[in-house]
N, C-alpha and C positions, 0 to 999 in steps of 0.2 A: 875298862874299855872307855872315848872318852865318847863324851854323848856330843847327838849327832849339832846342835847349838857350836860347841865350841870346834869340830869340823870344818863346822861351816866360817866360821870367825878364825881360824886359822889359815883356811884357805884364802881366804879373801886378803889375809891382809899377807900373805906370803905367794902375792897377785904384785912381784917389783911392778907392773906402770900404774896398776892402782894405787899404790903406797907411796907412789909418787904424790897422789893427790889426798888421799885421806889416811896415810900414814897407816898407824895404828887404832885412830880410830875408827873404831867398826864394835860397835852396843846391838848385847843384844836385850831386846825387851824393855830399857831406859839408858838413858841418854845423860849420865850426871852432870850435873853443874859448870863443874869445869872444863865438860870439852866443846872447846869453839869450834867450830866450823873450820871446814870442808868434815864432815863426818857420815856413814851410812849406822843406820837403823834396823834389826831385823827382827820380827816376832813370828814367830807358829801362826798362819794361818789354816793348818789341816793335816788331816794323815789320809791314807789310803794302805787297805789293806789288801790282800791278794791270802785268803784264806784255801787251807790242805787239812784236809782231817787229822796229816800228822801232828799240825801246829804245836809246838809248847807251847802253855799261857805262857803271856807275859813277852812273844817274841816281836821283835822288831815290827812295826809298820815298813808294807814294801816303800809306800809314798808318805810322804815329806813334804808339807807348801809353807814356803816363809817368806813374807810381804818382807821384802826390802828399799826401803827409801833412802834414798842420796842426796844428802843438802847442803848448799855451800852461798854465801853473799855474791859468788861471783857464778853465775848462770856457765857462762864456757866450762866450767870445772865439775856441774852437775851433767852436765852434755857429756863433757869427754869420760867422764867414772861413767855412766849410762851405757857409752858403745861400747866402754871394755869388759862391762859385766856383760853387754848383750854378745861376744865375741867370743865370749866362754861357752855359748851353747850349743848342747849336745857333750858337753866332758863325755867326759868318761875315763874309769884311772883314781890315781891317786889321789884325794881328797880328805885333809887334815891327816890326823892320824887313822886314815881309812881306807876305803875304795869304794868308788861309784858306780851303780853300770851305766848310771846318765844324766843327766841333770842338762834341767830345759829350763831357758829365762823368757819368761813374756810381758810386757806391759801391763801392767793394770785396765783396765776399761774407764770410762772420763768417772764414770757414779766412785770410783775407790772413795773412802776418806780417809786422809793421814792419818798416825796415829803413834809419827816420829817426831814430831815433831815442835818446836818452839814458837807456838805463832805469831808472837809479836817482839819478833826477833826481823818480820823481813825476810826471811831466805829463799831461795828461788829452792828448788826438788822434782825430782826424779824417781818414779812408783815403778819398783818392777815385783814380779812375782819369780820366785824362783822354788823349779818341783824338781828337787832328791829321790831316783829313784834305787832301790837296789843299796843302798847306805850297807857297809859292812864294816 
């Protein structure tokens, strides 16, 4: 079974309108040095459980959150990519090799500290949080 990170990356790279901007440059946890912008960086931000007495040990968390950072030298590419991802708010159904009950997109608060930036590059960025509910 594919990990949720793989499903998220596959789902984003399979979104044709977004692929026009970032191509295959969607990275989980680190951005390879040879990856030129524009690109998307993803990192796990937390989980939530809906526990029940008959749950099996090691079951998947019901809610998983990811930071989603979009970087490009051109601010228009950043804003366009962010709008495309926002347009997927409340997505239900196919999600990479699995399915989700819901995927919800929000902007990060102003005090969010980006983690995927190459600070000396002078790139523009947009910072979102993706909440994935009921991944199977």
